[in-house]
N, C-alpha and C positions, 0 to 999 in steps of 0.2 A: 487450581482455580476451576471453578465451575463455569464453563463457557456459556451456560444458559443465562448468566448474569452479565454477559458482555453486551453493551449497548449495540443495537442493531446497526446504526450508522457507522460505528467504529469497526464492528465485525465485517461489514461490507467493504470498508476502505482497506482493511488489513488483507482481506482475501483477494483483492484486486492488485496487490503489490507483493509479488512472490518473495522478494528479498526481505521486505518488512515482515511478512508472515513467518519466514524462517527465523528471523531474529526474535520475534515475539514468542514463538514456540520455545526457543532456547532460554528465555528469561525465567527467573525464579518466580514462584507464586507471589512473593512480596513485590518484586519489580513489576509484574503484570498488574497487580492491584494498584500500585502507584500510577502506572501509565493510564489505566482505566479512569482513575480519579481525576487525572489531568484533563481527560476528554469530557468530563461531565458538564463543564460550563460552556463548551463549544457548541455553536448553533449552526454555523455555515458549513457546507460541503468542502469549500476551499480550505477552511481552517482544519477540518478533520484530516484532509489529505496532506496538509503540511505537517500536522502532528505525526501521522503515520510515516510520512517521508523522513521524519527526523530519526526514525529507527534505523535507517539505511545509511551506511557510511558512503562518502562520495565515490570511492572506487568500486562500490557494489552497484551503483545506479547504472542502468542500461544507457548506452551511448547511441541513442536513436535520434537522428536528425533527418527528417524527411521533409523536403520542401513541398513536394506534391505527392500526396498519398496514392494517387492513381499510378505512380511509377512502380509501385509494388507489383501491379498486375500486368505490366508491359513485358513482353517477351516475344519470342518467335511465334508467328501465327501457325495455326494448325490447318493443313490442307490447302 
C-alpha cells in the first residue's frame, strides 16, 4: 500500500493509537485497502477514532482511568 494515498484524518488517528497502528501495519495490502475504503464516508473525528479503535482488541486497550489528570504530577516536593 502506498501510504501517500492514506486519508490524512485516518492517518492521524492511526498514529495516535499505538496498538491500532501496530495492527494496521500487520494487515495485508488488501485488508488495508478495505479499511481505508470503510473510512471514506466518515466525516467526524469521533467516527474516525471509533473506526481506528475497532482495530484494537479489548485486551490490548490501555487500562487508564484517571479521575484527576493533575494527580499524575503530584509527588514529593523538591527542596
